[in-house]
Structure formats: structure tokens, C-alpha cells
C-alpha positions in Angstrom: 109.9 77.7 95.9 110.2 78.8 99.5 110.6 82.5 100.1 112.1 84.1 103.2 111.4 87.8 103.7 113.4 89.6 106.3 111.9 93.0 107.3 112.4 95.7 109.8 109.0 97.2 109.5 107.3 98.2 112.7 103.8 97.4 111.3 101.2 95.2 113.0 101.2 91.4 112.5 98.1 91.8 110.3 99.9 93.9 107.6 101.9 92.1 105.0 105.4 93.3 104.2 106.1 94.6 100.7 106.1 91.6 98.3 105.3 89.3 101.3 102.3 87.1 102.1 98.8 88.5 102.2 97.8 87.5 105.7 94.3 85.9 106.0 94.6 84.4 109.5 97.0 84.5 112.4 97.8 82.3 115.4 96.6 83.6 118.7 99.1 82.5 121.5 97.9 82.5 125.1 101.0 84.4 126.2 104.2 85.9 124.6 106.6 83.3 123.4 109.9 82.8 125.2 113.2 81.9 123.5 113.1 78.3 122.4 109.3 78.2 122.3 107.2 78.0 119.1 103.7 77.6 117.8 103.3 75.0 115.0 99.9 74.2 113.5 100.4 73.0 109.9 97.0 71.4 109.9 95.5 74.9 109.6 96.5 75.0 106.0 97.8 71.6 104.9 98.6 72.6 101.3 99.7 75.7 99.4 102.5 78.3 99.0 104.8 78.4 102.0 106.3 81.7 103.0 108.5 82.6 106.0 108.7 86.2 107.3 111.4 87.2 109.8 110.3 90.5 111.4 113.5 91.9 112.8 111.7 94.8 114.6 109.5 92.3 116.5 112.2 89.6 116.9 109.7 87.1 115.6 109.6 84.6 112.7 106.3 83.8 111.1 105.4 80.9 108.8 102.4 81.2 106.4 100.8 78.8 104.0 98.5 80.5 101.5 98.2 83.5 103.8 97.3 81.5 106.9 99.8 81.6 109.8 100.9 78.0 110.7 104.0 78.7 112.8 105.7 81.3 114.9 108.9 81.5 117.0 111.3 84.0 118.5 113.9 85.2 116.0 117.6 85.0 116.8 119.7 86.9 114.3 123.1 88.6 113.7 125.0 90.8 116.1 125.8 94.5 115.5 129.1 93.6 113.9 127.4 91.3 111.4 123.8 92.5 111.1 121.2 90.3 109.5 120.6 91.4 105.9 117.1 92.5 105.0 115.4 91.4 101.8 113.8 88.4 100.2 115.9 85.3 99.7 115.2 81.9 98.0 116.3 78.7 99.7 119.2 77.4 97.8 120.0 74.3 99.8 118.6 72.4 102.8 120.7 70.5 105.4 119.0 69.3 108.6 122.1 69.7 110.7 123.9 72.5 108.9 126.6 74.4 110.9 127.7 77.7 109.3 131.4 78.0 108.6 131.0 81.8 108.2 129.7 82.7 111.7 
């Protein structure tokens, strides 16, 4: 099962959110990411439990496999009128080219 945790915690990248991954290693980008850029190094941890953490306070999405960060990108989320809900959510379906009919 894939877990997505959305958090607004202002903690450092090294700290794991409540019930989130225990972080053992992080990616070290040369410069801050811009919108549309990402880091993706799945070979750092080719197997294991996959967890995605969306840190709303940092506007960053992190991908971990067995506690090792394998991906990072800029997070784009809801507007003030429809804020992004916080919490842990299982993936219920996957569609490569899904377009929301709610937003």
C-alpha cells in the first residue's frame, strides 16, 4: 500500500512527521528546485515500502523508499477557498492521465 501524508509541520526535512517515514537519508540538491523541476533517484533504494510526504509548510513533496529519499519536487496544492486537506490517505485508484472533475 502506498501512503501519502500531508503535513503543515514547520520541522526540518530530517524529522519525520507523525506516523510518517523514519528518514535515513535525504537528497542534496545543488540549488533550490523551481516549479516544474524535480529530483528522482529511485536507484538509491530500489525496493521497499514507498511513502510520499507532502510538506505544505515547505511547499515540497518528498518520496521515500524504506526511509531513503528517492524523489523531491515543488508542491502545488489547493487555493484558500478549497484548501488541501491534511492527513494520511491511501491511494484508491491510479490513472496516468486523470483530470479531476471536482476542481
